[in-house]
TIVO-223029 format. One record per residue: residue number from 1; residue in three letters; x, y, z of N, C-alpha, C in turn. Coordinates in steps of 0.2 Angstrom, whole numbers. Example, Ala and Ser with C-alpha at 12.3 -4.5 7.8 and 13.67 -1.06 7.14 Angstrom:
REM TIVO-223029
seq:type:n.x:n.y:n.z:ca.x:ca.y:ca.z:c.x:c.y:c.z
1:ALA:66:-28:39:62:-22:39:66:-16:39
2:SER:64:-11:35:68:-5:36:64:0:39
***
This chain:
REM TIVO-223029
seq:type:n.x:n.y:n.z:ca.x:ca.y:ca.z:c.x:c.y:c.z
1:MET:-256:80:26:-250:84:23:-243:81:26
2:ILE:-243:80:32:-237:77:38:-236:70:35
3:GLU:-240:67:34:-241:59:35:-236:58:29
4:PHE:-237:63:24:-235:62:16:-227:64:16
5:LEU:-227:69:21:-219:72:21:-214:67:26
6:LEU:-217:65:30:-215:59:33:-214:52:28
7:LEU:-217:50:26:-217:44:21:-212:46:16
8:GLY:-213:51:14:-207:54:8:-200:52:11
9:CYS:-198:54:17:-191:53:21:-191:46:20
10:VAL:-194:41:22:-192:35:21:-191:31:16
11:VAL:-197:34:10:-195:33:4:-189:35:0
12:GLY:-188:40:2:-181:43:-3:-176:40:1
13:VAL:-174:38:6:-167:35:10:-168:26:6
14:CYS:-174:23:8:-173:17:4:-173:17:-3
15:ALA:-176:22:-6:-175:21:-14:-166:24:-17
16:GLY:-162:28:-12:-156:28:-13:-152:24:-10
17:MET:-154:20:-5:-150:13:-4:-150:9:-7
18:PHE:-157:7:-11:-158:0:-14:-159:0:-21
19:GLY:-160:6:-26:-161:7:-32:-169:6:-32
20:ILE:-173:6:-28:-180:5:-31:-183:12:-28
21:GLY:-190:12:-31:-194:18:-33:-197:20:-27
22:GLY:-199:15:-23:-203:15:-15:-210:13:-16
23:GLY:-214:11:-21:-219:9:-23:-222:4:-18
24:GLY:-218:-1:-16:-218:-7:-9:-221:-3:-5
25:ILE:-219:3:-2:-220:8:2:-226:11:2
26:MET:-227:15:-5:-231:20:-3:-238:17:-5
27:VAL:-238:12:-9:-243:10:-11:-249:8:-5
28:PRO:-247:5:-2:-252:2:5:-253:10:9
29:ILE:-248:14:10:-249:19:15:-253:23:11
30:PHE:-252:26:5:-258:29:1:-263:27:1
31:THR:-266:20:1:-273:17:0:-275:18:7
32:MET:-272:18:11:-275:18:19:-276:26:20
33:ILE:-273:31:18:-275:37:18:-280:40:14
34:PHE:-280:37:8:-286:39:4:-293:35:6
35:LEU:-292:29:9:-296:26:12:-301:30:19
36:LYS:-297:31:22:-298:37:28:-301:43:26
37:GLU:-299:46:21:-302:54:17:-307:52:12
38:GLY:-310:45:14:-316:42:10:-316:45:1
39:ILE:-309:44:0:-309:46:-7:-311:37:-12
40:SER:-314:40:-18:-318:32:-21:-312:28:-24
41:ASP:-312:23:-27:-306:20:-30:-299:20:-28
42:ALA:-300:19:-20:-292:21:-17:-286:17:-20
43:MET:-289:10:-22:-282:7:-22:-280:7:-31
44:HIS:-284:10:-34:-280:11:-41:-279:19:-40
45:LEU:-280:24:-37:-278:31:-36:-271:30:-33
46:ALA:-270:24:-27:-264:24:-23:-258:21:-29
47:LEU:-261:15:-32:-255:14:-39:-254:19:-42
48:GLY:-257:23:-46:-255:28:-49:-251:35:-45
49:SER:-252:37:-40:-249:41:-36:-243:39:-35
50:SER:-243:32:-33:-236:30:-32:-232:30:-36
51:MET:-234:27:-44:-230:27:-49:-227:35:-52
52:CYS:-232:40:-52:-230:46:-51:-224:49:-47
53:ALA:-225:48:-41:-220:51:-36:-212:46:-37
54:ILE:-215:40:-40:-208:37:-41:-203:41:-47
55:ILE:-207:45:-52:-202:49:-55:-199:53:-53
56:ILE:-201:56:-48:-196:62:-43:-192:58:-38
57:THR:-193:53:-34:-189:50:-31:-183:48:-35
58:SER:-186:43:-41:-179:38:-44:-176:45:-48
59:LEU:-177:50:-50:-173:54:-52:-169:57:-48
60:SER:-170:58:-41:-165:61:-37:-159:56:-35
61:SER:-161:50:-34:-159:42:-33:-153:42:-38
62:PHE:-157:43:-44:-152:41:-51:-147:47:-53
63:LEU:-149:51:-50:-143:57:-51:-138:57:-45
64:ALA:-139:55:-40:-134:53:-35:-132:49:-36
65:HIS:-133:43:-38:-129:38:-39:-124:38:-46
66:ASN:-128:42:-51:-122:45:-57:-115:47:-55
67:LYS:-117:52:-50:-111:55:-47:-105:51:-45
68:ASN:-108:46:-42:-103:42:-39:-102:36:-43
69:ASN:-103:39:-50:-101:33:-56:-103:24:-56
70:ALA:-110:25:-53:-113:18:-53:-120:17:-57
71:VAL:-119:19:-62:-122:19:-67:-120:13:-72
72:ARG:-122:9:-76:-120:6:-80:-125:7:-87
73:TRP:-122:12:-91:-126:16:-96:-127:10:-102
74:ASP:-123:6:-103:-123:2:-109:-128:-4:-105
75:LEU:-129:-6:-100:-135:-11:-99:-142:-5:-100
76:LEU:-141:0:-95:-147:4:-97:-150:6:-104
77:LYS:-147:6:-108:-149:8:-116:-151:0:-119
78:LEU:-151:-4:-115:-152:-11:-118:-160:-13:-113
79:ILE:-159:-11:-108:-165:-13:-106:-172:-8:-105
80:VAL:-170:-2:-106:-175:3:-107:-181:3:-111
81:PRO:-180:0:-117:-184:0:-123:-191:-4:-120
82:GLY:-188:-10:-118:-192:-17:-115:-197:-13:-110
83:ILE:-192:-9:-105:-196:-6:-99:-201:-2:-100
84:ILE:-202:2:-104:-206:7:-109:-212:4:-110
85:ILE:-210:-1:-115:-217:-5:-118:-220:-10:-113
86:GLY:-216:-13:-110:-221:-17:-106:-224:-14:-100
87:THR:-221:-7:-96:-224:-4:-92:-231:1:-94
88:MET:-231:4:-101:-237:6:-104:-242:1:-106
89:LEU:-239:-4:-107:-246:-9:-109:-249:-11:-101
90:SER:-245:-13:-98:-248:-18:-92:-252:-12:-88
91:ALA:-248:-3:-89:-253:0:-85:-261:0:-85
92:PHE:-262:0:-92:-268:1:-97:-273:-5:-94
93:ILE:-268:-11:-94:-274:-18:-92:-273:-20:-86
94:ALA:-269:-14:-80:-268:-18:-73:-274:-20:-70
95:SER:-280:-17:-71:-286:-19:-69:-291:-25:-70
96:PHE:-286:-29:-75:-291:-34:-77:-284:-41:-76
97:ILE:-282:-41:-73:-276:-44:-72:-277:-47:-64
98:PRO:-277:-55:-63:-279:-57:-57:-272:-54:-53
99:ALA:-274:-51:-47:-268:-50:-43:-265:-54:-41
100:PHE:-269:-60:-38:-266:-65:-34:-261:-69:-35
101:TYR:-261:-70:-43:-258:-74:-47:-249:-72:-45
102:LEU:-251:-62:-49:-247:-59:-50:-241:-59:-45
103:ALA:-246:-59:-38:-242:-56:-31:-239:-62:-30
104:MET:-242:-70:-32:-238:-75:-30:-230:-76:-34
105:VAL:-232:-75:-40:-224:-75:-43:-219:-71:-42
106:PHE:-222:-63:-41:-218:-59:-38:-215:-60:-31
107:SER:-218:-63:-27:-215:-64:-20:-210:-71:-21
108:LEU:-212:-75:-24:-207:-82:-26:-200:-78:-29
109:TYR:-201:-73:-33:-195:-72:-35:-192:-68:-32
110:MET:-195:-65:-27:-190:-60:-23:-189:-64:-17
111:PHE:-192:-69:-15:-188:-74:-10:-183:-75:-13
112:ILE:-182:-79:-18:-176:-84:-22:-170:-78:-22
113:SER:-173:-72:-25:-168:-67:-25:-165:-66:-18
114:ALA:-169:-65:-14:-165:-64:-6:-161:-68:-5
115:LEU:-164:-74:-6:-157:-80:-5:-153:-80:-7
116:ARG:-152:-79:-14:-146:-78:-19:-142:-73:-15
117:MET:-145:-68:-13:-140:-61:-10:-138:-61:-5
118:PHE:-142:-66:0:-139:-66:7:-133:-73:6
119:PHE:-135:-78:3:-131:-83:5:-125:-83:-1
120:LEU:-127:-84:-6:-122:-84:-12:-115:-78:-11
121:LYS:-109:-81:-11:-103:-76:-13:-104:-73:-21
122:SER:-101:-68:-20:-102:-62:-26:-99:-67:-32
123:VAL:-106:-65:-37:-103:-69:-44:-97:-65:-47
124:SER:-95:-71:-52:-89:-66:-55:-90:-62:-59
125:LYS:-85:-56:-57:-85:-51:-63:-84:-53:-69
126:THR:-82:-59:-71:-79:-59:-79:-87:-62:-81
127:ARG:-91:-63:-78:-99:-67:-81:-101:-63:-86
128:ARG:-103:-65:-94:-105:-62:-98:-111:-58:-97
129:ILE:-111:-52:-100:-119:-49:-101:-123:-51:-107
130:TYR:-128:-52:-103:-131:-57:-108:-134:-54:-114
131:LYS:-138:-57:-119:-137:-55:-127:-142:-49:-127
132:LYS:-143:-45:-132:-148:-40:-132:-154:-41:-132
133:TYR:-158:-47:-135:-163:-50:-134:-166:-51:-128
134:ILE:-163:-53:-124:-164:-54:-116:-165:-48:-112
135:GLN:-160:-45:-115:-160:-38:-111:-167:-35:-111
136:PHE:-169:-36:-118:-175:-33:-120:-182:-36:-116
137:ILE:-183:-42:-119:-186:-46:-115:-188:-46:-107
138:ALA:-181:-45:-103:-181:-44:-96:-184:-38:-95
139:GLY:-181:-33:-99:-186:-25:-98:-192:-26:-97
140:LEU:-196:-30:-104:-203:-30:-103:-206:-33:-98
141:ILE:-202:-39:-96:-206:-43:-90:-205:-38:-84
142:ILE:-199:-36:-84:-200:-29:-76:-203:-23:-76
143:GLY:-205:-22:-82:-208:-15:-84:-216:-17:-83
144:SER:-219:-24:-86:-224:-26:-85:-226:-26:-77
145:VAL:-222:-30:-73:-223:-33:-67:-225:-25:-64
146:SER:-219:-20:-64:-219:-15:-58:-225:-11:-61
147:ALA:-228:-10:-68:-232:-6:-68:-239:-8:-65
148:ILE:-241:-15:-65:-248:-18:-61:-245:-18:-53
149:VAL:-240:-18:-49:-242:-17:-44:-238:-10:-43
150:SER:-236:-6:-46:-233:2:-46:-227:1:-41
151:ILE:-224:-1:-43:-216:-1:-40:-211:1:-43
152:GLY:-205:4:-42:-200:6:-48:-196:2:-51
153:GLY:-197:-5:-49:-194:-11:-51:-186:-13:-50
154:GLY:-185:-9:-45:-177:-12:-40:-178:-18:-39
155:SER:-182:-20:-35:-183:-27:-32:-184:-33:-36
156:LEU:-185:-32:-44:-183:-35:-50:-177:-34:-53
157:SER:-175:-28:-55:-171:-26:-60:-164:-28:-55
158:VAL:-161:-25:-49:-158:-27:-45:-154:-33:-45
159:PRO:-157:-37:-45:-155:-47:-44:-154:-48:-50
160:TYR:-160:-45:-57:-156:-47:-62:-150:-45:-65
161:ILE:-149:-36:-64:-143:-34:-66:-137:-38:-63
162:ALA:-136:-40:-56:-131:-42:-52:-130:-48:-54
163:SER:-134:-52:-57:-134:-59:-59:-128:-61:-67
164:GLN:-128:-54:-68:-124:-52:-74:-115:-52:-73
165:GLY:-112:-52:-67:-107:-49:-64:-107:-43:-63
166:VAL:-113:-40:-63:-110:-33:-61:-110:-29:-53
167:ASP:-107:-27:-51:-106:-26:-43:-112:-22:-41
168:ILE:-114:-25:-36:-121:-22:-32:-122:-15:-32
169:LYS:-117:-14:-30:-120:-5:-31:-120:-1:-36
170:LYS:-117:-6:-44:-120:-3:-49:-125:-4:-50
171:ALA:-127:-11:-48:-132:-12:-51:-140:-10:-46
172:ILE:-137:-8:-41:-143:-3:-39:-144:4:-42
173:GLY:-139:6:-43:-138:13:-46:-141:14:-55
174:THR:-141:6:-56:-142:6:-65:-150:6:-64
175:SER:-152:3:-59:-160:1:-57:-162:6:-55
176:ALA:-160:12:-51:-161:19:-50:-163:24:-57
177:ALA:-157:21:-60:-160:25:-67:-166:21:-72
178:ILE:-166:17:-71:-173:12:-74:-180:14:-72
179:GLY:-178:16:-66:-185:18:-63:-187:25:-65
180:PHE:-185:29:-68:-186:35:-70:-192:35:-76
181:PRO:-189:31:-82:-193:30:-88:-199:27:-87
182:LEU:-198:22:-82:-203:17:-82:-208:19:-78
183:ALA:-207:24:-73:-212:28:-69:-215:33:-74
184:ILE:-211:37:-79:-215:41:-82:-221:36:-87
185:ALA:-219:32:-89:-222:28:-95:-228:26:-89
186:GLY:-227:22:-84:-232:21:-81:-238:24:-77
187:THR:-235:32:-76:-240:36:-75:-243:38:-80
188:PHE:-240:39:-87:-244:41:-92:-250:36:-92
189:GLY:-249:30:-92:-253:24:-93:-259:25:-89
190:TYR:-259:27:-81:-262:26:-75:-266:33:-77
191:VAL:-264:40:-79:-268:44:-81:-273:44:-86
192:VAL:-270:40:-93:-275:39:-97:-281:34:-96
193:SER:-278:29:-93:-284:21:-91:-288:25:-85
194:GLY:-288:31:-81:-293:33:-76:-295:40:-78
195:TRP:-293:41:-83:-295:49:-85:-301:51:-83
196:GLN:-308:46:-83:-315:46:-79:-315:48:-73
197:ASN:-309:47:-69:-310:47:-62:-307:55:-61
198:THR:-304:60:-67:-301:66:-65:-306:70:-61
199:ASN:-304:74:-55:-307:79:-52:-302:84:-51
200:LEU:-303:89:-54:-298:94:-52:-297:98:-47
201:SER:-303:99:-44:-304:101:-37:-302:99:-32
202:GLU:-300:92:-33:-296:87:-27:-290:86:-29
203:PHE:-286:89:-36:-281:88:-37:-280:81:-40
204:ILE:-285:78:-44:-285:71:-45:-284:72:-52
205:ILE:-280:68:-56:-280:68:-63:-280:60:-66
206:GLY:-282:58:-68:-283:52:-69:-284:47:-63
207:TYR:-278:44:-62:-279:37:-55:-272:42:-51
208:VAL:-272:49:-53:-265:52:-48:-268:57:-45
209:ASN:-267:57:-38:-269:61:-35:-261:66:-32
210:LEU:-263:72:-36:-255:75:-35:-254:80:-31
211:LYS:-260:80:-25:-257:82:-18:-253:79:-15
212:ALA:-256:71:-16:-251:66:-12:-244:66:-15
213:VAL:-244:66:-20:-238:66:-24:-233:71:-23
214:PHE:-234:77:-24:-232:85:-21:-228:83:-13
215:PHE:-233:80:-9:-230:82:-3:-225:77:-2
216:THR:-227:71:-5:-223:64:-4:-215:66:-7
217:THR:-217:69:-12:-209:68:-17:-204:75:-14
218:ILE:-207:81:-10:-204:85:-7:-199:82:-4
219:THR:-199:77:2:-195:75:6:-192:69:3
220:SER:-197:66:-2:-190:60:-5:-186:62:-10
221:PHE:-186:66:-12:-181:69:-18:-174:73:-12
222:LEU:-176:74:-6:-171:77:-4:-166:72:0
223:PHE:-171:67:1:-169:62:7:-165:55:2
224:ALA:-166:56:-3:-163:50:-9:-156:50:-9
225:PRO:-153:55:-10:-146:57:-9:-144:54:-3
226:LEU:-145:54:2:-143:54:9:-143:44:9
227:GLY:-148:40:6:-148:34:4:-143:32:1
228:VAL:-142:36:-5:-135:34:-9:-128:34:-6
229:LYS:-129:40:-2:-122:40:4:-120:37:7
230:ILE:-125:33:12:-125:27:16:-124:21:12
231:VAL:-126:20:6:-125:13:2:-117:12:0
232:HIS:-116:18:-1:-109:20:-4:-104:19:2
233:ASN:-105:19:5:-99:19:14:-100:12:16
234:ILE:-103:7:13:-106:-1:15:-101:-5:10
235:LYS:-99:-10:13:-94:-14:8:-99:-18:4
236:SER:-97:-19:-1:-102:-22:-7:-105:-30:-4
237:GLN:-101:-32:-1:-104:-38:2:-109:-38:7
238:ASN:-109:-33:11:-113:-30:15:-120:-28:11
239:VAL:-120:-23:8:-124:-21:4:-128:-28:3
240:LYS:-126:-32:-2:-130:-39:-4:-132:-42:3
241:LYS:-133:-42:8:-134:-46:13:-139:-40:15
242:ILE:-139:-32:17:-145:-29:18:-151:-30:11
243:PHE:-148:-29:7:-155:-29:2:-158:-36:1
244:GLY:-153:-42:3:-157:-48:2:-161:-48:7
245:ILE:-161:-46:14:-166:-45:19:-172:-42:16
246:PHE:-170:-35:14:-176:-32:10:-180:-35:7
247:LEU:-177:-38:1:-181:-41:-4:-185:-48:1
248:PHE:-182:-48:6:-186:-55:9:-191:-52:15
249:ILE:-191:-46:15:-197:-43:21:-202:-41:16
250:LEU:-200:-39:9:-207:-36:3:-209:-44:0
251:SER:-206:-51:0:-210:-54:-3:-214:-58:3
252:MET:-213:-56:9:-217:-59:15:-223:-52:16
253:LYS:-221:-49:14:-226:-42:13:-233:-45:10
254:MET:-230:-44:1:-235:-47:-3:-238:-52:-2
255:LEU:-234:-57:-1:-237:-63:0:-242:-65:5
256:PHE:-244:-60:13:-247:-61:16:-253:-58:15
257:GLU:-251:-53:11:-257:-48:9:-263:-51:5
258:PHE:-260:-57:2:-265:-60:-5:-267:-67:-1
259:ILE:-265:-69:3:-266:-76:6:-273:-75:9
***
């Protein structure tokens, strides 16, 4: 129980600061804990539990960012339909997609995004917002990838939103908002696809371990606003560099896990 509470503290702060759901942190830790406890199908259970925990974490982060007027609702409305469709479809077929190839593409995208965030100057605020169909397609891609690797999509959506000339803090806030419907759709998929794995005596429904989710989200919900407070007290250009370093670490982590 203590390990879940501590994990939630870290996930909450990172979610608030970077607009992520925390899946990149939760999945390996959940997997390690479940294997230690002798739980069968630990990997899929970690993926589903992480996605479910992101519902609460992203909600807390999203609400805190919205109080700071850091959510672009106009973009959110355009991206979310694709997010929901892509997430639900991918959550159902996650176990059939070769993880190696997905991880390579994911790592490459994050690495390139990290370089852009760290070295390039701010994108002109006059840069035009992409057309509606591009936003929908982007949502499909972000939702699909996020569901398969069980993340809130921040490492994908923040660079994408920022590329349209949106201030990095608002890109992070909008990404946090995207994580909420993404996680709901993804959790539904993991519950249905893993229904045969349900064991109510162990608080497991489908591929979701409710005990792990509960104790992790208690602290993640409380600590997400702290991450938001920290990021809104840092200059946007510095936030971009910090986020760039964060993306680089995630890309290397993903790469080495599958080599």
